[in-house]
N, C-alpha and C positions, 0 to 999 in steps of 0.2 A: 505496500501497497504506499501510494507518495504524495503528498501532498502538491499535486495535476495531479494527480485521480484523483481523490474525492473531491478538487471545483477548486478547496480551499485557497481564500484568499487573505489580508491583515484580520481584516478587517470580520471574516466570514469568521474565525480562530473559538470562539467562545459554542461555538454551535458544531463542534466538536462532540460526540458522544466519546462518555472517559475513554469506551478500550481504541477507541479509533482515536483517537490525540496520545493514550502510551503506550501503543504500536508505535507515530510515529517519534514517541520520543526516544523510543528505543534501538531504531534504524536505523536515528542520528537526517534523516527529514525533516526537524520538526526538531528548533530547542524549546531547552524547554523556559528557561528567562526570553522567548521569545512569546510564549503563549501563557507565564505569566505576566506580563507588562503586557496581554491581549483583553483576560480576565481580569485584572486590575481597574484596566480601561475601562470591562461590561461593568464594574465596580462600581467605579467614580457617575458614571453613567443612566444608572439607574437611582441611583442617595437617593433620589427621594424618597425610593423607597424604609426605607431602613429595614435593608434587612440584618444591616450587620454594626455591631455594635462596635468592633476594632480592625480593624486591616492594617495590618504589622507590613507593608510596599516596602516601606530598608530589607528588612528580613528580610519578604515575600523574594525579592527581586537577588537577593545575595544565594540563598538556601537556591532558588533557583542558577543562575551558576554555576555553584558547586558543583550541582544535579551531570550541570550539559562536559565541563572539564573530568568527573565523574566520566561519563561514558567514552567521552573526548584519550582517555585512559586506557578504556578495555577493562575499565575495573566491572563484573558483577553487580548486574542490577537488577534490582524484586522488578514487580509487574507495572506498582505505579513509580518508580523513583521517578524522580522528576515536576511530578507531576502534583498541583499543589489542586486543594486541600481546607475546604471550611469545615468547622468542625463546631455547633450546637455546639456551648455551654450555662451551665446557670450557678460556677462560681466562679473567683479568683481565683487559675492553676500561679499565680504572680504576683506579687503586692504591686507593680508597676500595673495594671494593664486591671482597662475602665469594667466595669462588667456589673450587668442587672441579679441581683435581689431574685431566686424564685417565691414566688405568692403562692398564699392557696388557692385553689380553685372556691373553693366554697367558702365560710367562714368557721371556723373553730364553734360546735361547739357548747351554749350555755352549763 
C-alpha cells in the first residue's frame, strides 16, 4: 500500500484508517511526523468542538520524529509504532497536566 495508491494528500491524512496509517508508517511511505502534524491541524480546525482538554503538540511531534528515526534505523517496530492516539482520562497522571475530575452521573442518596 502506498500513499499514491490511497490517493491520500496532506490534507486527507486525517481520513486514513488506523490500519492504513499504521501500514504506511511501517513501510516508510508516510512519516509519523507528517501524520502527527496533519492530525494536530485537524484538532486545531475542530477546536470549537472541545474534544480535547489538553494537547501537548511539542511532545507529540518529538515522539513522532523519534518514531521516524527508529524506523529509518531498521529497529523492530510494533504494529502501532509512530501512530498518535488520543487518551481519554478522568484524573491527572502528572501534576502539570490539566484534567477534569469525574462527577457522579446521579446525585448521592441522602
